[in-house]
N, CA, C and O of each residue as an XYZ file, in Angstrom:
688
protein
N       0.656     -1.286      0.092
C       0.104      0.116     -0.130
C       0.986      1.192     -0.129
O       2.130      1.107      0.319
N       0.476      2.263     -0.641
C       1.532      3.406     -0.987
C       0.810      4.599     -0.056
O      -0.420      4.635     -0.090
N       1.324      5.308      0.544
C       0.974      6.630      0.999
C       0.096      6.468      2.208
O      -0.513      7.439      2.657
N      -0.001      5.118      2.821
C      -0.807      4.992      4.156
C      -2.502      5.089      3.766
O      -3.307      5.002      4.693
N      -2.877      5.231      2.677
C      -4.365      5.514      2.418
C      -4.954      4.063      2.145
O      -4.245      3.071      2.318
N      -6.208      3.973      1.734
C      -6.550      2.848      1.310
C      -5.969      2.202     -0.019
O      -5.351      2.792     -0.905
N      -6.314      0.823      0.044
C      -5.545     -0.056     -1.284
C      -6.773      0.510     -2.478
O      -7.984      0.733     -2.450
N      -5.671      0.583     -3.493
C      -6.485      0.985     -4.751
C      -6.756     -0.391     -5.281
O      -6.111     -1.395     -4.980
N      -7.968     -0.327     -6.256
C      -8.137     -1.666     -6.825
C      -6.954     -2.519     -7.674
O      -7.036     -3.742     -7.788
N      -5.887     -1.772     -8.234
C      -4.953     -2.413     -8.806
C      -4.009     -3.087     -7.669
O      -3.176     -3.938     -7.980
N      -4.150     -2.755     -6.650
C      -3.352     -3.167     -5.638
C      -3.995     -4.344     -4.723
O      -3.355     -4.968     -3.876
N      -5.244     -4.529     -5.003
C      -5.843     -5.696     -4.201
C      -6.057     -6.884     -5.032
O      -6.729     -7.815     -4.589
N      -5.435     -6.930     -6.435
C      -5.500     -8.057     -7.198
C      -4.865     -9.223     -6.445
O      -5.308    -10.366     -6.561
N      -3.740     -8.896     -5.610
C      -3.237    -10.011     -4.964
C      -2.486    -11.061     -5.644
O      -2.140    -10.821     -6.801
N      -2.223    -12.011     -5.205
C      -1.297    -13.068     -5.897
C      -2.014    -14.216     -6.590
O      -1.505    -15.297     -6.888
N      -3.499    -13.756     -6.843
C      -4.387    -14.659     -7.573
C      -4.239    -14.572     -8.862
O      -4.496    -15.603     -9.485
N      -3.846    -13.506     -9.558
C      -4.099    -13.070    -11.006
C      -3.435    -14.222    -11.832
O      -4.034    -14.621    -12.831
N      -2.218    -14.794    -11.477
C      -1.525    -15.686    -12.353
C      -2.092    -16.961    -12.229
O      -2.076    -17.644    -13.253
N      -2.576    -17.432    -11.246
C      -3.225    -18.554    -10.960
C      -4.612    -18.618    -11.766
O      -4.893    -19.655    -12.366
N      -5.423    -17.589    -11.783
C      -6.507    -17.416    -12.525
C      -6.400    -17.461    -14.042
O      -7.310    -17.887    -14.754
N      -5.370    -17.052    -14.445
C      -5.245    -16.820    -15.667
C      -4.751    -18.246    -16.437
O      -4.930    -18.398    -17.645
N      -4.135    -19.229    -15.621
C      -3.447    -20.437    -16.246
C      -4.457    -21.082    -17.173
O      -4.007    -21.611    -18.189
N      -5.783    -21.108    -16.955
C      -6.714    -21.763    -17.665
C      -7.087    -20.926    -18.994
O      -7.687    -21.466    -19.924
N      -6.709    -19.630    -19.021
C      -7.030    -18.973    -20.220
C      -5.611    -18.971    -21.236
O      -5.653    -18.549    -22.392
N      -4.529    -19.443    -20.681
C      -3.141    -19.315    -21.321
C      -3.221    -20.529    -22.275
O      -4.046    -21.441    -22.240
N      -2.256    -20.364    -23.082
C      -2.011    -21.653    -24.200
C      -2.074    -21.625    -25.458
O      -2.834    -20.780    -25.930
N      -1.485    -22.315    -26.196
C      -1.724    -22.375    -27.665
C      -0.562    -21.445    -28.364
O      -0.025    -20.471    -27.836
N      -0.306    -21.957    -29.639
C       0.344    -21.320    -30.459
C      -0.283    -20.880    -31.653
O      -1.152    -21.680    -32.001
N      -0.146    -19.745    -32.532
C      -0.908    -19.661    -33.682
C      -0.619    -20.943    -34.521
O      -1.593    -21.559    -34.955
N       0.643    -21.399    -34.788
C       0.813    -22.567    -35.451
C       1.694    -23.360    -34.732
O       2.398    -22.855    -33.857
N       1.748    -24.754    -35.042
C       2.445    -25.578    -34.125
C       3.809    -25.416    -34.441
O       4.018    -25.057    -35.600
N       4.952    -25.613    -33.601
C       6.225    -25.737    -34.020
C       6.745    -26.532    -34.947
O       6.554    -27.742    -34.826
N       7.432    -26.082    -35.951
C       7.697    -26.975    -37.237
C       7.021    -26.743    -38.321
O       7.528    -27.023    -39.407
N       5.816    -26.217    -38.243
C       5.092    -25.689    -39.347
C       5.797    -25.155    -40.275
O       6.669    -24.445    -39.773
N       5.835    -25.169    -41.726
C       6.367    -24.509    -42.492
C       6.238    -22.814    -42.305
O       5.118    -22.344    -42.106
N       7.334    -21.990    -42.371
C       7.143    -20.431    -41.801
C       6.916    -20.365    -40.444
O       6.714    -19.196    -40.113
N       6.859    -21.227    -39.419
C       6.904    -20.953    -38.123
C       8.015    -20.013    -37.583
O       9.139    -20.023    -38.084
N       7.634    -19.101    -36.425
C       8.627    -18.397    -36.095
C       8.413    -18.210    -34.595
O       7.432    -17.624    -34.138
N       9.457    -18.779    -33.806
C       9.383    -18.819    -32.393
C       9.765    -17.312    -31.901
O      10.749    -16.672    -32.271
N       8.749    -16.891    -30.973
C       9.014    -15.388    -30.592
C       9.000    -15.856    -28.831
O       8.156    -16.509    -28.217
N      10.187    -15.278    -28.392
C      10.404    -15.562    -26.997
C      10.716    -13.972    -26.514
O      11.158    -13.053    -27.204
N      10.383    -13.970    -25.275
C      10.668    -12.448    -24.475
C      10.669    -12.401    -23.171
O      10.325    -13.437    -22.601
N      10.980    -11.423    -22.481
C      10.807    -11.280    -21.024
C       9.875    -10.082    -20.889
O       9.848     -9.177    -21.724
N       9.089    -10.119    -19.768
C       8.233     -8.835    -19.392
C       9.119     -8.412    -18.077
O       9.472     -9.258    -17.255
N       9.469     -6.917    -17.950
C      10.347     -6.367    -17.204
C       9.408     -5.163    -16.481
O       8.555     -4.434    -16.986
N       9.846     -5.238    -15.271
C       9.141     -3.986    -14.501
C       9.860     -2.661    -14.578
O      10.960     -2.732    -15.126
N       9.559     -1.691    -14.232
C      10.305     -0.442    -14.181
C      11.696     -0.288    -13.735
O      12.476      0.576    -14.138
N      11.982     -1.372    -12.705
C      13.438     -1.739    -12.135
C      14.215     -2.606    -13.028
O      15.373     -2.850    -12.687
N      13.767     -3.108    -14.111
C      14.442     -3.859    -14.822
C      14.325     -5.433    -14.517
O      14.997     -6.327    -15.031
N      13.228     -5.562    -13.478
C      13.132     -6.972    -12.784
C      12.077     -7.870    -13.560
O      11.051     -7.335    -13.978
N      12.242     -8.845    -13.704
C      11.282     -9.738    -14.491
C       9.789     -9.940    -13.732
O       9.755    -10.096    -12.511
N       8.784     -9.928    -14.394
C       7.400     -9.908    -14.019
C       6.939    -11.244    -14.115
O       6.408    -11.597    -15.169
N       7.076    -12.142    -13.055
C       6.616    -13.602    -12.984
C       5.458    -13.812    -13.363
O       5.260    -14.927    -13.845
N       4.433    -12.969    -13.300
C       2.772    -13.490    -13.239
C       1.961    -12.653    -14.197
O       0.948    -12.084    -13.790
N       2.447    -12.528    -15.733
C       2.137    -11.648    -16.597
C       1.583    -12.876    -17.708
O       1.987    -14.037    -17.784
N       0.762    -12.349    -18.341
C       0.169    -13.163    -19.498
C       0.255    -12.038    -20.858
O      -0.137    -10.871    -20.868
N       0.770    -12.658    -21.747
C       1.123    -11.978    -23.214
C       0.339    -12.772    -24.165
O       0.465    -13.990    -24.298
N      -0.664    -11.861    -24.971
C      -1.613    -12.310    -25.691
C      -1.491    -11.646    -27.238
O      -1.578    -10.433    -27.426
N      -1.315    -12.447    -28.118
C      -1.147    -12.012    -29.622
C      -2.211    -12.291    -30.426
O      -2.871    -13.308    -30.212
N      -2.506    -11.481    -31.398
C      -3.523    -11.600    -32.453
C      -2.629    -11.212    -33.716
O      -1.655    -10.466    -33.624
N      -2.995    -11.704    -34.718
C      -2.116    -11.602    -36.143
C      -3.174    -12.102    -37.344
O      -4.115    -12.893    -37.281
N      -2.692    -11.394    -38.359
C      -3.235    -11.734    -39.791
C      -2.626    -13.037    -40.133
O      -1.921    -13.646    -39.329
N      -2.891    -13.464    -41.310
C      -2.527    -14.774    -42.038
C      -1.366    -14.258    -42.840
O      -1.080    -13.061    -42.887
N      -0.641    -15.299    -43.532
C       0.421    -14.689    -44.193
C       0.084    -14.091    -45.383
O       1.000    -13.646    -46.075
N      -1.122    -13.988    -45.779
C      -1.547    -12.972    -46.733
C      -2.105    -11.741    -46.194
O      -2.672    -11.030    -47.023
N      -2.071    -11.311    -44.939
C      -2.481    -10.082    -44.566
C      -3.868     -9.999    -44.252
O      -4.462     -8.920    -44.275
N      -4.501    -11.245    -43.915
C      -6.174    -11.256    -44.175
C      -6.162    -12.011    -42.706
O      -5.257    -12.526    -42.049
N      -7.735    -11.825    -42.465
C      -8.381    -12.554    -41.330
C      -9.515    -13.658    -42.126
O     -10.719    -13.447    -41.984
N      -9.179    -14.477    -42.707
C     -10.192    -15.550    -43.351
C     -10.812    -16.098    -42.432
O     -10.189    -16.321    -41.394
N     -12.311    -16.508    -42.533
C     -12.747    -17.526    -41.732
C     -12.115    -18.749    -41.405
O     -11.516    -19.401    -42.260
N     -12.224    -19.160    -40.033
C     -11.455    -20.296    -39.712
C      -9.982    -19.966    -39.355
O      -9.306    -20.807    -38.762
N      -9.493    -18.811    -39.689
C      -7.895    -18.359    -39.259
C      -7.807    -18.107    -37.656
O      -8.392    -17.252    -36.992
N      -6.792    -19.226    -37.189
C      -6.609    -18.965    -35.845
C      -5.408    -18.147    -35.650
O      -4.315    -18.712    -35.624
N      -5.493    -16.900    -35.513
C      -4.341    -16.097    -35.496
C      -4.348    -15.430    -34.045
O      -4.223    -14.212    -33.913
N      -4.511    -16.346    -32.905
C      -4.512    -15.713    -31.674
C      -3.930    -17.052    -30.540
O      -4.255    -18.239    -30.520
N      -3.080    -16.377    -29.772
C      -2.262    -17.361    -28.694
C      -1.985    -16.528    -27.654
O      -1.801    -15.314    -27.733
N      -1.955    -17.337    -26.487
C      -1.615    -16.563    -25.089
C      -0.664    -17.117    -24.488
O      -0.540    -18.292    -24.837
N       0.218    -16.715    -23.577
C       1.316    -17.391    -22.938
C       1.484    -16.792    -21.640
O       1.316    -15.574    -21.566
N       1.808    -17.478    -20.538
C       2.060    -17.018    -19.296
C       3.499    -16.760    -19.139
O       4.268    -17.544    -19.695
N       3.982    -15.763    -18.453
C       5.417    -15.751    -18.142
C       5.548    -16.922    -17.127
O       4.653    -17.435    -16.455
N       6.938    -17.238    -17.175
C       7.436    -18.187    -15.953
C       8.090    -17.153    -14.719
O       7.976    -15.928    -14.657
N       8.734    -17.977    -13.867
C       9.246    -17.126    -12.644
C      10.402    -16.373    -13.005
O      10.954    -15.759    -12.092
N      10.941    -16.287    -14.310
C      11.880    -15.238    -14.663
C      11.476    -14.276    -15.576
O      12.254    -13.613    -16.263
N      10.169    -14.188    -15.590
C       9.328    -13.235    -16.511
C       9.542    -13.666    -17.925
O       9.305    -12.785    -18.752
N       9.955    -14.873    -18.413
C      10.019    -14.970    -19.786
C       8.721    -15.876    -20.396
O       8.007    -16.589    -19.691
N       8.590    -15.716    -21.669
C       7.240    -16.286    -22.374
C       7.738    -16.839    -23.620
O       8.879    -16.603    -24.016
N       7.024    -17.470    -24.162
C       7.137    -18.066    -25.673
C       6.131    -18.408    -26.422
O       5.318    -19.209    -25.961
N       5.961    -17.880    -27.740
C       4.735    -18.483    -28.644
C       5.303    -18.869    -29.957
O       6.439    -18.470    -30.210
N       4.756    -19.493    -30.711
C       5.175    -19.733    -32.128
C       3.870    -19.290    -33.117
O       2.703    -19.677    -33.064
N       4.443    -18.443    -33.932
C       3.624    -17.567    -34.797
C       3.954    -17.956    -36.278
O       4.867    -18.764    -36.451
N       3.371    -17.513    -37.225
C       3.739    -17.326    -38.599
C       4.013    -15.931    -38.944
O       3.379    -15.084    -38.313
N       4.874    -15.528    -39.865
C       4.645    -13.937    -40.178
C       3.718    -13.658    -41.032
O       3.636    -14.184    -42.143
N       2.929    -12.789    -40.571
C       1.752    -12.149    -41.051
C       2.330    -11.453    -42.458
O       3.485    -11.134    -42.741
N       1.083    -11.336    -43.243
C       1.467    -10.347    -44.408
C       1.044     -8.823    -44.101
O       0.481     -8.496    -43.056
N       1.309     -8.122    -44.913
C       0.976     -6.747    -44.663
C      -0.682     -6.498    -44.641
O      -1.462     -6.823    -45.536
N      -0.964     -5.929    -43.561
C      -2.640     -5.478    -43.627
C      -2.932     -4.354    -44.166
O      -2.476     -3.293    -43.740
N      -3.762     -4.448    -45.214
C      -4.413     -3.168    -46.147
C      -3.045     -2.636    -46.870
O      -3.039     -1.458    -47.224
N      -2.113     -3.283    -47.062
C      -0.952     -2.858    -48.011
C      -0.204     -1.646    -47.410
O       0.732     -1.138    -48.026
N      -0.578     -1.222    -46.313
C       0.334      0.067    -45.709
C       0.916     -0.279    -44.462
O       1.965      0.276    -44.135
N       0.378     -1.126    -43.715
C       0.847     -1.605    -42.381
C       2.023     -2.707    -42.571
O       1.865     -3.700    -43.280
N       3.031     -2.471    -41.975
C       4.048     -3.570    -41.967
C       3.602     -4.791    -41.281
O       2.719     -4.663    -40.433
N       4.069     -5.923    -41.519
C       3.820     -7.022    -40.828
C       3.992     -6.895    -39.420
O       5.077     -6.459    -39.035
N       2.991     -7.241    -38.455
C       3.115     -7.011    -37.202
C       2.165     -7.973    -36.394
O       1.139     -8.455    -36.873
N       2.639     -8.209    -35.057
C       1.692     -8.899    -34.080
C       1.037     -7.715    -33.429
O       1.579     -6.645    -33.153
N      -0.168     -8.055    -33.232
C      -1.072     -7.150    -32.142
C      -0.646     -8.014    -30.848
O      -0.722     -9.241    -30.803
N      -0.130     -7.089    -29.676
C       0.149     -7.686    -28.590
C      -0.630     -7.058    -27.282
O      -0.427     -5.862    -27.070
N      -1.358     -7.649    -26.540
C      -1.734     -7.453    -25.248
C      -1.030     -7.757    -24.050
O      -0.540     -8.880    -23.938
N      -0.903     -6.896    -23.111
C      -0.204     -7.629    -21.877
C      -0.905     -7.550    -20.755
O      -1.164     -6.395    -20.416
N      -1.280     -8.359    -20.095
C      -2.040     -8.371    -18.658
C      -1.157     -8.902    -17.538
O      -0.325     -9.803    -17.650
N      -1.434     -8.270    -16.532
C      -0.388     -8.552    -15.193
C      -1.266     -8.134    -13.920
O      -2.255     -7.420    -14.083
N      -0.958     -8.509    -12.877
C      -1.113     -7.969    -11.600
C      -1.082     -6.701    -11.457
O      -0.019     -6.222    -11.852
N      -2.020     -5.754    -10.940
C      -1.501     -4.296    -10.805
C      -1.937     -3.592    -11.975
O      -1.904     -2.363    -11.909
N      -2.369     -4.169    -13.109
C      -2.869     -3.380    -14.264
C      -4.355     -3.731    -14.358
O      -4.634     -4.912    -14.561
N      -5.306     -2.864    -14.236
C      -6.718     -2.955    -14.275
C      -7.270     -2.947    -15.752
O      -8.461     -3.207    -15.921
N      -6.513     -2.681    -16.754
C      -6.545     -2.808    -18.144
C      -5.581     -3.062    -18.823
O      -4.489     -2.548    -18.580
N      -5.788     -3.985    -19.911
C      -4.621     -4.471    -20.657
C      -3.685     -3.437    -21.167
O      -4.144     -2.310    -21.347
N      -2.281     -3.697    -21.455
C      -1.547     -2.838    -22.114
C      -1.411     -3.225    -23.475
O      -0.927     -4.345    -23.638
N      -1.784     -2.438    -24.721
C      -1.778     -2.837    -25.932
C      -0.231     -2.242    -26.587
O       0.345     -1.203    -26.262
N       0.148     -3.135    -27.470
C       1.360     -2.652    -28.370
C       1.178     -3.639    -29.421
O       0.230     -4.418    -29.527
N       2.353     -3.507    -30.317
C       2.667     -4.180    -31.385
C       4.047     -4.621    -31.403
O       4.923     -4.014    -30.787
N       4.323     -5.934    -32.272
C       5.641     -6.371    -32.644
C       5.808     -6.538    -33.881
O       5.117     -7.339    -34.512
N       6.879     -5.711    -34.505
C       7.199     -5.651    -35.807
C       8.377     -6.412    -35.933
O       9.084     -6.591    -34.942
N       8.709     -6.937    -37.162
C       9.762     -8.039    -37.826
C      10.827     -7.069    -38.241
O      10.683     -6.021    -38.872
N      12.038     -7.669    -37.719
C      13.379     -7.022    -37.970
C      13.760     -7.043    -39.479
O      14.464     -6.198    -40.032
N      13.236     -8.045    -40.017
C      13.666     -8.096    -41.359
C      12.705     -7.470    -42.704
O      12.760     -7.691    -43.914
N      11.901     -6.672    -41.941
C      11.023     -5.892    -42.838
C      11.380     -4.311    -42.841
O      10.429     -3.541    -42.714
N      12.699     -3.765    -42.979
C      13.091     -2.665    -42.942
C      12.357     -1.470    -43.639
O      12.048     -0.391    -43.135
N      12.128     -1.964    -45.052
C      11.378     -1.065    -45.875
C       9.973     -0.799    -45.591
O       9.393      0.285    -45.654
N       9.462     -2.057    -45.236
C       7.959     -1.813    -44.844
C       7.726     -1.230    -43.614
O       6.668     -0.613    -43.493
N       8.600     -1.298    -42.527
C       8.676     -0.571    -41.156
C       8.880      0.776    -41.283
O       8.322      1.594    -40.552
N       9.672      1.075    -42.198
C       9.971      2.604    -42.513
C       8.996      3.167    -43.015
O       8.906      4.350    -42.690
N       8.057      2.714    -43.825
C       6.798      3.425    -44.261
C       5.554      3.004    -43.494
O       4.443      3.332    -43.911
N       5.701      2.322    -42.438
C       4.306      1.979    -41.626
C       3.753      3.174    -40.822
O       4.452      3.711    -39.962
N       2.517      3.587    -41.095
C       2.106      5.081    -40.339
C       2.413      5.021    -38.837
O       2.865      5.994    -38.234
N       2.135      3.770    -38.222
C       1.934      3.766    -36.801
C       3.490      3.951    -36.431
O       3.706      4.849    -35.618
N       4.533      3.285    -36.873
C       5.819      3.564    -36.428
C       6.219      4.820    -36.909
O       6.951      5.487    -36.178
N       5.947      5.184    -37.785
C       6.489      6.893    -38.320
C       6.002      7.677    -37.357
O       6.703      8.641    -37.049
N       4.831      7.499    -36.712
C       4.295      8.338    -35.776
C       4.748      8.425    -34.383
O       4.327      9.317    -33.647
N       5.704      7.416    -33.934
C       6.471      7.392    -32.788
C       7.856      7.876    -32.860
O       8.496      8.224    -31.868
N       8.276      7.886    -34.010
C       9.784      8.322    -34.099
C      10.832      7.578    -33.730
O      10.873      6.442    -34.203
N      11.788      7.954    -32.928
C      12.865      7.021    -32.527
C      12.382      6.090    -31.390
O      13.265      5.371    -30.924
N      11.321      5.985    -30.933
C      10.838      5.147    -30.228
C      10.364      3.939    -30.596
O      10.234      3.050    -29.754
N      10.041      3.750    -31.913
C       9.744      3.030    -32.760
C      10.308      1.482    -32.495
O       9.691      0.416    -32.488
N      11.697      1.768    -32.285
C      12.678      0.595    -31.977
C      12.202     -0.272    -31.064
O      12.327     -1.484    -31.242
N      11.489      0.330    -29.784
C      10.945     -0.494    -28.948
C       9.939     -1.849    -29.298
O       9.695     -2.867    -28.650
N       9.523     -1.406    -30.505
C       8.478     -2.324    -31.171
C       8.814     -3.306    -31.975
O       8.094     -4.267    -32.245
N      10.234     -3.046    -32.505
C      10.739     -4.108    -33.431
C      11.678     -5.145    -32.620
O      12.621     -4.882    -31.874
N      11.120     -6.452    -33.001
C      12.037     -7.786    -32.356
C      13.234     -7.734    -32.814
O      13.635     -7.141    -33.815
N      13.971     -8.544    -31.855
C      15.693     -8.815    -32.363
C      15.738    -10.116    -32.757
O      15.018    -10.951    -32.210
N      16.486    -10.397    -33.633
C      16.765    -11.710    -34.053
C      17.459    -12.420    -33.038
O      18.439    -11.884    -32.521
N      16.995    -13.845    -32.584
C      17.738    -14.517    -31.562
C      17.876    -15.854    -32.397
O      17.273    -16.209    -33.410
N      18.977    -16.560    -31.565
C      19.338    -17.972    -31.997
C      18.246    -18.749    -32.554
O      18.472    -19.366    -33.595
N      16.955    -18.824    -31.955
C      16.022    -19.842    -32.156
C      14.780    -19.084    -32.627
O      13.723    -19.704    -32.512
N      14.726    -17.884    -33.125
C      13.726    -17.090    -33.758
C      13.840    -15.681    -33.345
O      14.919    -15.149    -33.607
N      13.001    -15.012    -32.790
C      12.902    -13.515    -32.362
C      12.613    -13.537    -31.075
O      11.911    -14.330    -30.448
N      13.458    -12.212    -30.577
C      13.364    -11.866    -29.073
C      12.493    -10.457    -28.998
O      12.827     -9.484    -29.673
N      11.442    -10.440    -28.189
C      10.571     -9.253    -27.876
C      10.373     -8.942    -26.477
O       9.417     -9.406    -25.855
N      11.146     -8.256    -26.007
C      11.071     -7.811    -24.514
C       9.913     -6.890    -24.387
O       9.626     -6.150    -25.328
N       9.210     -6.887    -23.248
C       8.139     -5.998    -22.885
C       8.603     -5.191    -21.592
O       8.593     -5.681    -20.462
N       8.927     -4.158    -21.832
C       9.361     -3.103    -20.512
C       8.263     -2.555    -19.920
O       7.568     -2.128    -20.841
N       7.685     -2.318    -18.773
C       6.824     -1.435    -18.278
C       6.876     -0.122    -17.967
O       5.917      0.649    -17.971
N       8.114      0.158    -17.669
C       8.682      1.414    -17.448
C      10.259      1.708    -17.567
O      11.114      0.827    -17.658
N      10.499      3.076    -17.554
C      11.969      3.436    -17.474
C      12.513      3.636    -18.662
O      11.695      3.645    -19.581
N      13.842      3.831    -19.013
C      14.404      4.306    -20.101
C      14.108      3.229    -21.518
O      13.994      3.609    -22.683
N      14.035      1.931    -21.059
C      13.741      1.132    -22.113
C      12.105      0.861    -22.194
O      11.739     -0.175    -22.748
N      11.385      1.524    -21.799
C       9.874      1.190    -21.877
C       9.476      0.935    -23.168
O       9.854      1.638    -24.105
N       8.613     -0.183    -23.321
C       7.817     -0.286    -24.682
C       6.933      0.585    -24.966
O       6.349      1.074    -23.999
N       6.612      0.980    -26.114
C       5.437      2.092    -26.301
C       4.154      1.308    -26.418
O       3.957      0.435    -27.263
N       3.343      1.679    -25.539
C       1.956      1.172    -25.457
C       1.023      2.194    -26.037
O       1.319      3.389    -26.031
N      -0.303      1.656    -26.630
C      -1.135      2.382    -27.057
C      -2.601      2.127    -26.248
O      -2.954      1.157    -25.577
N      -3.336      3.420    -26.586
C      -4.770      3.197    -26.236
C      -5.602      2.936    -27.569
O      -5.672      3.685    -28.543
N      -6.239      1.651    -27.381
C      -6.995      1.479    -28.738
C      -8.413      1.382    -28.372
O      -9.268      1.239    -29.245
């Protein structure tokens, strides 16, 4: 509790958030080993750079043609582990509407957050598309916080809640 006053709703969520979210987590957009599959791993960090061990990362994405056809399963959720790490398997989406660079819509849920935090993850091998994406262009040099980094087994996309490396979050 801060300031000695009554607890806020964000402070009362307690240790039950992660436990309650376990039933909602799971699944990948595509199975590992699927042609075109990409492993996305990351760490959720708080404002002190400490891992957040009880968060849930949710992604939604277009198919490889940039569409959302009937029956397309472009949705997955993953819980962070004790070290704040998460992992999902996706397939690289196509450009949505021909203007937006290929990206994943990312939602972050965690104790202390009454509302989800929304952001995007862009692909590092799409330099030209990223340079012309209207959303990335609108956030200037902070756009780098939305571009994943190549990693030995796929892509690394860390989510930082506060501080100098804070991820850009949006209100949708």
